[in-house]
N, C-alpha and C positions, 0 to 999 in steps of 0.2 A: 185437159184444158186448165190453164192456171187461173187462180183466183186472184183478184187485185189485192195487193198487200193491205190497203186501207180497209178491206172487209174481213180481215182476220184478227182475232183477239185470242192471245194465249194467256191463260191465268191459272193460278193455283188456289186451292181453298185451304187456308191454314186456321188451326184452332187448337185449343187444349183437348185432351182425350175426353170423349163423352159430351162434347158440346153440339153434336148433331150435324157434323159436316157431311157425312156419308148420306144421311137421310135428306139433307138439303140438295145434295147432288142428284139423288133419285128424283126429286120433284122437278129439277131442271131438265133431266133427261126425258121425263114424262111430258113436260110442257112443250119441249122441242120436238116431240114425236120420235125420240131415238129408239124406243121399243114399243111393240104392241102391248096393250094392257094385259094380255094373257101371259106375256113373257116377263112381265114386271115382277120383281120380288123385292123384299126389303134389303137395303144395302146392296144394291145390284153390283156396285164396283168392288165389294169385298168378296173376292172369288174363292179364297181359301176357307176350308172348314174351320180352321182354328180362329180365323177372323170372325166368323159368324158366331161360333160358340162363345168367345170371350167378348164379343161386341167391340173389338178394336180394329183399327186399320194397321196393317203391318207393312204392306207394299203400296207404294204410290201407284195409282191406276189412272189411265188416261182415256178420254172419250171425245169424239168430235161430234159437235151438235150444229145443226143449221137453224139459225134463228131469224125469223121474219121481223124486223124492227119496225118501229112506228114511222120511220122515214121512208118505208116502202122497200128498203134494200134487204137482201138476205145476207146475214153475216155467218161466217164460219167461226165457231167458238171451240177452242181446244182446251178442255178442262182437265186439270190434274188434281185428283183427290189425294191429299197427303196424310201420313200418320200423325197422331197427336202426342204419342208417348215420347219421353225424353230419350229412350234408347234407340229410337228410329229417326233421330234428327238428321242423319246422313241422307236418308231417303228424301227428307224435306229439302235439304240444301241442293240436292240434285234436281228436284222438281223446280225449284225457284230459279235455277241457273237457266232453265229452258223456257222461262216465261217473262213477260213484260209487266205483269201486274198481279196483285193478289187480292182475294176476298178474305177479309179477317172475320171469322165467325166467333161471336161471344155469346154464351148462354145468358139470356136475360134474367134467369133466376140465380145463377151462380156468380156472375161477374167475371172480372179479369183474373186468370190463374197464372201460375208460374210458367207453364209451357207456352201460354198465349204470348207472354213477354219474349221468351226465347225465340219463337217463330217470327214474331213481328220484327225483332232486331235483325234476324236473318234476311227477311224481305227488304228491310231498309238498306242493309249492306249491299243487296243486289239492285239498288236504285229502283225499286218497284213503286208503282202508284198503288195505293192501298185503299180498298173500299170497306169501311166498317159495317158489319151486319149484326143486328141483335136477333138471335134465333130464339125459338120457344116462347114467343110473346103471347101465345094462346094460353099458357099456363096461368092459373090463378096467382101463383107466387111471383110471377114475372114483375120486374120493376125497371122498365127501360130507362127512365130518367136517371135513376141512381147509377145504373151501369154505364150510361153515356158519360156521366160526370167522372166515373172511375177511369174510363178509357182516356179521357182528357187529362186527368191528374196523374195517372201512372205511366201511360205510354206517350201522351202528348200529341195524339191525333185529334184533328178537328171532327166532332161528331154531329155538327149541325145538319149535315145531310146523310146521316147514318140511315140505313134501311132496316125496317122492322119486318121480320119474316117468321114463318113457322114451317119447319121441315115436315111436320106431321100433317098439317092441313093444306099447305101450299100457299098460305097467305103471303103476299109480298114478293113471290117469285117472279112475276112479270116485271115489277119495279127493279128487282135486282138484275135481271137480264138486260133491261134497258140501260141501267147504270154502267154495266160492264161494257156495253157498246159505246156509250157516250164518254165515260170517264177514263177508261184504260187506253193506253197508247197502242198503235198498230205496230207490228214487227217491221224491221228494216231488212233489206236484202236485194240482191241483184241476180235476176234470172240468167243473164248472159255470162256471168263470171264463172270461173271453174267451180265445180262442186265442193262445197264445204258443209258437212253435216256433223252435228254433235251426237255421240252415242250416249243416250241417257240411261238406258237399262237393257238387260238382256236375260233370257231364261231359256231353259232347255225343254224342247217338246219332243216326245219319243218318235213322232212321225215326220216333223219338219226339220228336226235338228235344232240349231240355235236360232231363236227369234230375237231380232235387235230392234229396240225402239229408238227412233232418231228424230231430231229436230233439224230441219234444213235452214241453213243461214244464207248460203248463196248457191246458185246453179240449180239443176234439175236432176232428180234421181229417178231413173226409169228402169223397167225390167231389161235384162240382158246388158246392164252396164257392168263394166269390169271395175270393181271398187278396190281401193287400197286402204288398209288401216295404217294411219301415220306413225303409231307408236312402235310397230314391229315390222312394217312394210309387207305384211301378208296380203295376198290379193284373192278376190273371190268374184264369181259371176252371180249377179242378183237374179233369183228365180221368181220371186214374188214381192210385190209392193202392195201395202194395204193400210187401212185405217181401222180404228175401233169405233163402233157406233152404238153401243159398246160391243156388239158382236164383231168378229173379224170380217172385214169386207175388202176384197181385192180391188185395186184401182190401177190405172196405167202408170201414173208418175206422181212424185211429191214435189212441190214447188217451194220457193223461199217462204219462210214464216210458218210452214205447215209441220205438223207432228204426225208420224205414222210409223209402221213397222216394215222391216224387210226380212226375207230369209235368203240365204245364199249357200245352202248345203254346207254349213260350217260344222265340222265334226269335232274339231279340237276346241275344247272349252277354254283353254288358256289363251286363245288368240283374241278374245273379246275383253278389252279393258274399258270399264266404265269411265266416261269423260274423254275417251279417245276421239280423234277427228277422222271422219271417213271422207275420202276424196276420190276423184276419177283417176284410174291408173294411167290413162292416155294423156289426160290434161289435168295434172294435179294442181292444187292450190299451193301457194308459196309458204304460208305460215299456218301452223295448227291453232285451233281455238284454245282458249285458256283452260278448259276442262274444269274439274272440281278439285277442291282441296282434298287430298286423300284422307280417309278416316283414320282415326287413331284408336286402336283397341285399348280398353282400360281394364277389362276383367279377363283373366286367363284361367282356363281349366283344361285338364287332360281328359280326352274321350277314348275309351277302349271298348272293343267289341266283347260281349260276354263270351261268345265262342270265337276262338282265335282264327277259325277258318273263314270268318266273315270280314277279315281285315281288308281285303281288296274291294269288297262291296262298300265298306265304310269310306274307303279312299275315293271311289267313284261318286258316292253320294255327296261327300264334302265338296268335290270339284263341281258338281252340278249346282249345289247350293251357293257356292261362291259366285258362280256365273249370274245367279239371280240376286245375290245379296253381297255386293263387293266388299262390305264392311267386315266380313269374316276373314280371319287370318289363321292359317294352320301350318304346322310342320310336324314331321315324324318325331315319335318319341318311343323309348323303350323302357318298361318298368319291370323290375324283378318280380313284383307281386302280381301285376296285371297283364304282362306281355306287351305285344306291339300295339301302338295306338297313335294318337296325334295330340299335340299341344295346341289348343285353339284360343284365339283372342276374340273378345266380343265387345260391343259398345256398352254393355250394361247387363244386369242380371235378367231382366225380362227378355232381352235379345238372346241370351244364352238359353233360357228356358224354352223359348220359341223354337230355336234351332234344334234342341234336343227332341222336342215334340215333332218337328217336321221330319227328323231322321227316322223316328219311330213310325209316323203315319205314311209318309210319302215313299219311304224306302224299306219299310218293314224290318228295321234293325233293332236288335237288343243291345243296349250300350250301358257302360258304367261311366260316370263322370267323377273326377276328384273334386275336392273342395275348391271353390273359386278363390283366386288370389290376384294381386295386382303386380305391375312391373316395378321392381326396385332398382335403384342405381347403387352399385357397390364400389367404393373407392378403396383400392388395395394399397398396401404399404409400399409397393413397387412404383406407385404413381399412376398405375393404369386404372381406368374406370370400366366396369362391365355392367351389363343390364341383366338382371335375374328375373326370369319368368316363372321358374319352378323352384320351390324351396329345397327340393332334394338336391339341386345342383350347387348349393351355397358352398363357397370355398371354406377352408379351415379358418377358425376365429383368429388365429395368430397372423393370418395374412390380411385381415380386414382392418382398414384404418377407420372407416365410417360407412354408415348406410343411409341413403337418402330415400324417402318415400314420397309418392305423388300426393299433392294437396289439391282440393277443388274449391271453387267459390260457389256456394249453394244459395239459391234464392228460394225462400219458403214464404208462401202466402197463407195466412191462417186467421180465422175469426179470433178477436182479442180475448174471448173467454178461455181459449186453449193456450194462450201465449206462454203462461208459466210452465206448463208440461213440456212444450216444445223447447223452451230455453234450457230446461233441466236435461232433456234428451241430448241436445247438442253439446252441452257442457260435459256430460258423461262420455261422449264420444270424442273428447279432446278438441272440441271446436273453439274457435276464437271469433267473437262477434265483431262484424265490420260496421254494420248500421242497422237501425230499426226505425222504420217510418210507418205512417198510417195513411190508409186511403179509405175514408169513411170508418166503418166499424171493423176493418180488417187491417191486420199488421203485416208489413212486408219486412221479413228478416233476411239479412245477407250475412252468411256465416262462412268462415274458412274452416274446412274440415279435412282430415286425412281420408283419402279415398278408401284405404283399407277398412275404415270403420263404417263406411256406407255400403260396401260391397255385400256384407252379410245380410242383416235384417233391418237396416235403418228405415227403409221405405215402409215395410210392414209395420214397424213400431210407430212410425209417424202417423200412419193411417189409423192405427187402433187408438192412440191416445187423443186423436182429434176427431174421432167418430167419422173419419173419411173426409173431413172438410178441408184438410190442408192440401196444398199442391206444392210440388217440389221440382226443381230443375237445377242442374249443376253443370259447370264447365271446368275443365282442367286448367290449373293456373301454372304451378311449377313444382319442382322437387325440393324438399327440405330435409336437413339432417335430423335423424330421430334415433331414440334408443330402442332399437329393434332386436329381438332375439328369435332364433329358430327353435321351435319346440318339436322334438323328435318323439314319436310314439314307439315304445319297445314292446313286443309281445314275446314272452318267454326269453327275454333278453336279446332278441333280434330286432333291429330297427326296421320299420315298415315305411318305405319311401312315400307310398301313396297317401299316407296320413300325416306327413310332416307339414308344418305351416309356420309362417312368420307372423309375429304380432308384437305389439308394444310390450315392454318388460312388465308394466303394471297389470296387464291383462293375462300374462302368460300362464300363471299358476291356475287361475279360475278356468280358462279355456282348456288347458291340459287336463284338469280334474274332470271337466264335463265329458271330454271324449273318453277318458278311461272308464267313467261310470257307464257311459253308453255301450262301450265295447264289452263290458262285463256281462251285460244282458244279452248281447248279440252272439258272442262266440260260444259254441256248445262246449259242455264239459268234456274233458279228456280223462284218461286214466291217471294223470298226474296233475299236480297243482300248476296253474298258469299265472304268472305275474304279468299284469299290464301296467306299464309305467310311462310317465311323461317326463322327458329329460330336457334340460337346457344345458347344452354342452355335456359336462360329466356329472352334473347335479340332477338328482331325481327330485321332481317337484310334486309328483302325484303318483299314487299307486293303488291298484285294486287287484284282488286275487280271486281267480276262479277256482273253487275247491274241486278236488279230484273225485272222480267216480270210484267208489271202492266196494269191494266185497265185504260182507260181514264175516270176518275170520273167526270172531268169538262166538258165533252162533252155536258151535258144538260144545262150548264149556258151560255145563250146568253146575252152578255152585263151585266148590273147590277153592283153591287159593287164588288170590288176585294176581299173583306173579305169573301164572299160566297165561292169563289174558294179556298181561303187559308184554310177555315175551312174543306172543303171536302178533300183537300190534306193532312192536318194534321191528319185527321181521318184515312186516308189510311196508313199513315206513321206509326201510332201506331200499326195498325193491322200487318203490315209487321214486325215491331220490335218484337211483340209477336210471330209471326210465325217463326222468325229466332231462337228464344230461343228453340222452340220445334221441328223445322223442321230438317229433316235428309237429308244430301246431298248424292244423288246417283251418284257415280263416275262410268261411264261406263267402262267396261274392255278394250274397244278400246283405252280409254284415258290413261290407265296404260301402254298399249303396246307402244303408241306413245310417252308418256312422258319418257319412259325408253329406247327409241331408242338409240342404240350405235352409236357413230361417229358424232352425232349432237351436242355433248357437247362442 
């Protein structure tokens, strides 16, 4: 049975990381009776172990609630809880494209943060009606009036009817649900038109195959419907139609404006493209929906299995993760040092870390990752332009006319007591200040920074110098020409591709020296001396030497002439020299992992 469109509300909860949106979602589920009290747990929508341990939302989760409003009608609320970290903004943009309104949650103790701004602008771009909510008003340090003023100054939203809530105690939740029903628009759609559904998300289930999350725009999606994916014309028969309450619950059909899931015995992971339009094979719609702007990976690293026999398992695992997280990009790669693997693109460092952890936990894989790098554009003397993802593939210097690196526009919100330290950090990282404004006692800095400088440990440094009070968000702007060099690491005069990296000429020597010093402690001693060098082109800029293991050949000489000892030592030295010419240095894989550790650079 279809629900009247004016009784449906689709909305997303957006906020900065740690402002309590998942906890607020818990209270809404509890209030609407979505789960029995014995089934309730904290952050019920954060289903992954990693999400619970780190206290962050990684995947946007959806739930359908039935709310009995004050006007006596029962409304269907489709809630989507979105991530708050900058690296998962693609998840946020997908959620917003399938809703008509947003609930903006701001922590009444912290105020507006950088990611709050980014998510609000995404919602405004999607023409959303926005309800401002001040959360954590029960805390003694909460200052709702100051935060309301901040929202008006920084974002420009009217906060005269902002709702004050507490996700912990449940204060204000009935008012919020009432505001959602009254203020947010109902979806539009035509039940009699040909089926047109947006594929919001998909993931792999070992029992059901691929599960697809859809938002119906027109038509009706029932069991036994022959559906067609418009991007590749593949067809499937729908086995199961259901909704999340937040448990999976089977229903007969999905109608316009509704959000739910379907399964159709899809075995091939590659057939599901996020943002695709699903239609009826017998009576297709004429035009596809707009879909989502494809995500652009900004951080690249190579992933190799520790044991080369695990290569196929790694390939399957990445395919399943890509189904669940369309923002991962990967292609095959072969390294002399590390064997067969994949070059992967991510939206940021946290995104990369989470994927590595998921490969370990969900698929039980031991992997090695190389140092993260960004994509550079190289202009060759022949007039051709190539994109370089891996420093090891860099063409010869004589063929390069210029190198361009990506720059970002970074927004940093920080209490003004820490402003000096933040300005110093940005200037050290080759930043250019665009603007500096104040909202109360907090400074809002807008800086132009090279992405290469942010990729390593910028976020960690920012958090440590501001005692965790700074918030940071960035967006890619453009590519600019820069004086970049490739630093090659040589072990026993042999270049090691996995350790090569590109950086600005001014940082090259110090970065090369750091890696050489670290490798000296990590590579075990051999029977001959091992030089570890950092080179820019043909010029060595740093060197460390691992001394040889040697037998005490003079132990048998008690007293006597010193020339006897000298003769024995010279003989040993010649043997070591010859050994070094033919000897092969075994670099243990643990040394690669340690040398490429992020954040220690």
